[in-house]
N, C-alpha and C positions, 0 to 999 in steps of 0.2 A: 414647463415643458410637459406636454399632454404626454399619455403612453400611449402607444399603439397595439392592438391586439397581438399576440403571441405569433401567431401565426403569420400575420403579415410583415414582422420582424423577423420571425425564420425564413419567409420565402423570401426578405429582400437582401438577405446575408447568403443565402444559398446562393441566388443567381449573383452574386457578385462577382465571381471569376470561375472560370474553369478548372475543376481539379481533375484533371486523369490520373494522378500517381495514386498508388493505393495497395491493401495489404489486409487481411483477414488474419484473426487471433481465433484460435478454438480455448474457452475456458472453461476447462469440464465440458457440460452439456449444451453449453452457450457460445455462438458464435459472434464475433463482433467486425465490423467493417469500418475500417479507416478511409478517406481518400482528403487529397489535398491539391494545392497547385503549386507544391515544391517537391521535385524528386528528391531533394539531399532532407528535407524533413521525412519522406518515407522509408531513405536508406535508413537513417539513425535508427528510426523505432523498428524497422527490420532487423538491423542487430541488436537494439535492445530486447526486443522481444521474441529473438530466434528460438526458444523453444515450445512459443506456442504460437505458431506461423503456421497456417493453412492454407493452400493454394483451390478447394473448393469455390464456385459460383454461385453456390445458390444463397436463399435467404438468410437475412443475420439476425439477429435478436437485439442489436444495439448497432446505431449508424452515428461516425461520427466522421464531422467535418473540420479541419483545421486549413485556415485563410490565414498565410503569411505577408504580414506587411506591416507597415509602420502602427503606432499607437496612435487611438480614434479616442474621438469624445465620443461619451455613451450617449446611446440615441435616447435614453428616457434618464429622469433625476433619479440618482440611488441616494438609499442610504445607508450613513456609517454603522456596522454590524458591532455589537459590545465585543469584545475581547475577554479570552478567558485571564486568568491569573500567568503574570508570567510571560504570556504573550504579546506583539507588538500590537499598538494602539493601530485604529485604521488602515489592518492589513488589507482589507476587500470593504466593499460598499456595492451593494444589492438593488434590484428590484422584483418586486415579483407581476406577471403581466398576466390579465385572464384572456382567458381564450373565447373563440366564437361561438357564441351558442350553450347551450344549458348545457349541453353533455360534452366539450370541451374542456381539458383540464388547464389549460393556459403553462406557464414558464416561468421561469427566473432570469435575471442578468445580474451578472456577481463580475466587477471588474476589478484586478487586482491593482492595489494603486503603486507597488513599487516599479513595477513589469509595463503597467500598464494591456497588460492583455485581456479581455475580454471576454466572456461563457456567455453563451445563450442556449438555457435547454430547458426541455419540455418533454410535452406531447404535442404532436398535430399531424392530422390524419391527411395523407396525400405530399406532406414532407418528404420522408422517407417511405422506402420499404416495409422498415419496422413499424411504423409511426414514430420512435423516437427521432428528439430535435438532439444533437448536440453537437455546438459549433463553438468552435476556438478561431480567436480576429487578433489580430496582434502581432507582433514581434515573435511568432511561433519559433521559430529556427534557434532563436536566443535563450529561447526557454522552455529544453526538451522536459526538463522535471515538470515545470507545470503540467503539460500537454498529460506527463503519464500518470500526474496526480489527477486528473481529470477525468481520465480515462477508467483508471482504478474508483475513484469514488461514484461514476456513474453505473460502472456495474458492482459496486456494492450495494446504493442503494435498491438495486433489483431483489438483491439478497435478501438484505434488511426488511425490507416488506412482503419475502418469504415467511419471516419469522425470524432469522439467523440474528445471533445476537453476535453486532460490534466490539471488535477488544484492542485493546492497545496493547499489543504483543507482537513477538515477534515468533517463528514457528521452524521448528526442524521436524526432520522425520530419521526415525533409528528403525531401518527393516520397515514393520509395517506398525510404528509406534508414533504417536506425533505428540509433540512436544510445545509448550506456549511457556514462550518468555514473557512477563512483564515487570513493571515497575514505574515508578515515577520518574519526570527528565532526568536527561542527563544519568542514571541507572547504568546504563551500557548494555541493556537489552541485544542489540545489533549486533556488538565487540563478542558476547558470549556465543550469542547461536554460530558466527564466526568461527567462536575456536571449537565449539560441537560439530561444524562441517569438517574444519581442519582436521576431527578428529574421528571422519567415515561417517557423518550425518550428512543428508539429504538437506536442502535449504526448500522450507515453503514461505515466508512470507518474512515482510519487513515491514516491522509498526503496526502492522493493522492487520488481523486476522478475525474470521468470522468463526463462527460454533453454531453447528446444524444439529440442535436440540434431537438429543434420543430417540432411536427408529427400531433400535434392537438393541444391542448389548450395551452400547457406549454412545457420547454426541461423537461427530464429527468432525474435526478443524481440519478447517478450508482457509484457502490462501491467497492472496493479489499477486499478478505479476510484477512485482518494483523488489529489485534489486537494492541492496543495501548502500547506502550513502555516507563517506566516510571524510573524515578532515584525516590531514595528511599524517596529525601523530597516531590514529591509530592503523593507517596504513605503512608506516614506517618506523614509528615505536617501537611495538610491540616483538621481539625475537621471534615468537611462536607463529606470528602472521604475517609478517613481511615479507618473506619468501613468496607468500601465495599472494598478498595484496599490492604488491609493489607497482605492481602491473595496471594500476585502475588509475596512476599519476600518469599525465606527458612524461616521458623522458626527459625534459628540458626542465621542470618543474620540480620532476623528482629530484633529481641532482642537486636540485638550488636547496630545497627542501630537506636534504638527506646532512647537508653542511650545517645547518643549523642547531644550537644545542638542545638539550630535550625540553628545556622546559618555554622556551619560544618557537618548537615544535608542535607543543601540545596547543601554545596561546593560538595558532593559526587557524580562522573557522571558516578557510574555505571546503566546498563538500566537490565529494567525487564518487562516481557509480560505481560499485564492486562488481562487474559482472560476473555472476556466478558461474557460466563455462569456461569465460577465460581464464580466471583467478581460480578455478579448482577444479577442471577438465571434466570428464565427459564419466557418467555413474558405470558402473560394471553392471551386467546381469542381476536383478534381485531376485529372491526367493518369489514362489508361487503366490505366496498369501500377499505379498504387496506390490505384484505385478498389476493389476484391475487398478490399483489406484498411481501407477507410477506412471510419470507424465512420458508423451512421444520422444524419440528421436536421443534415448542416451542419457537425458539433462541429469544431473543432477538439482534439479528444480523440480519441486514439485507441489501439486494444487492442492492436496483431500490427502488427510489421514485418519485413522481413530485416535482419538483423543484419549491421550492413555496419560498426562502428567502435566502438570500446570506450576512453572516454579516462579516463585514471587523477589525479583531483587531487592531487598531494602536494606542491602550495605553503605558504606561513605567510606571513600578512600580515610586512611588513617583510623580506621575503627578495629583495628588489631586482629584478630586472628579471623579468618571467616567461619561459621556455624551456619549449620543447615538442621532443620528442625520440621517436621511433618505437622501442620497446621489444620483446621475444619475454619474454610472461611466464611462458614453461620457465625463464629464466633468473632472472626479478626475483620469487620468491615473494611478498618483501613485498609487494608491490604487486597479488598473485593474492589476498592474505589481506585489503586492501580493498575485494574485489569477493564474497565468502565470506560466506554469513550463516547461522549457526545455526539450524534452527527452533527456535522457541518456544513457550510451553505450550499453545499454540493446536494444536498437530500431537500427533493421537495415534499410539502407539507402532507399532499396524498398520499404519498409513499410510505410515510411514517405514521400513517393510520392503522396499517397491521403490524406496527416496527413493535418489536419486544424490548425495551428502553430501559426499564425498573428495576433499582437492584434485587427485588425477589426473584424477579424472571430471571436476570442474570446467575444469580445463585440457584434457581432450578435447572437452570440449563449446564451449568457444573456440577449437579449433586452426583459424588460418587466417584468424580476425577482427584485421584490423590494429587496434595496441595504441598509443595515445599518453600519453606521461607529461608534464603540466605542472607545472613544478617551477618555482624560484625564488620571488620575490613573490606573491602572488595577486592578477588583475587580470582581472577580468571580461570586460572586452572585449577583450583579447588571446587569453583564453580560449575567448571566443566565435568569433574569427577563426581560431582555431585550429582549435578543433572543424570549423566549415564548411569549411576547408579538406582537414580528414581525409574529410569527408565526399564533395568535389566529386571527391577522387583514385581 
């Protein structure tokens, strides 16, 4: 199967169907435009991205086109991507396409094997007002989370190309102080973030953060507009969070899950979005020091704050009492690796040429940030107290 030039494929997909439905997002100083052939998709995304919706009609920094339809055969031959340890093999396949002319950047095609979703992205002048091409084709309405992940990844690629550090962490904000929460898979960083939000913090990001290296006194922690995804055990099995998070589950499933014994409840692997505004309500007015970084519309979801601390979850279930200690990341490379996150299939090589991806660059960006290791047994109540104390100090 011969590969068409990237511009030809982008033009073919863009002209496949009318896309009269749309919305616009403002993520800090950047504007993202989303169009679709499905009103239902746009309505769903409008609810999901509610704190970041803007109604202006000016130019956009990134353009997205989501075309709902059946799964289809890829237009080019795709290669299997190597998978990271612990990840499902053959999760996605991809191919890079050359652009037209010497100055053209080309792009990439990625197919999600489980859902049949096809993603085409890159740079092609004339295909969109911004020159960015970000197209999703396939059963989009059934895979909202993949659309969200695609949009966030393409946004993060732009930031990483600016030299910002990509981190595998959640984030919260207390007043004007940002706290990143990292840990290896399954440590519960999203759950700890929700405990902190329940104690008055604002939510900043789920699972991915960006660190803008120091421009003045300290680096800045930036988030992405992605809400936490919970399993029913987290939503219903924690007495401190259940009154707030139960609304993330549809009523019928909520009743069915509530009838399960605890062991069976925590074994359920279904995922649900805990939309921050719906679970935790609107924010009160913040102090003047934080107002400049507060998101619009009184949201409890903010996208930036000075990075004032990093908590590393290194605990385990049944590990005894939780303990907390301040650590130096330069002497604990094992903990640094809990924060570092390699770019995935949705980051193009040309964008990564200016990225800061090495351990030493990550360590330099985090220099001077207080780091707290939580170890021993997993204890979210004690972990919340330790994180708040770190910010108070």
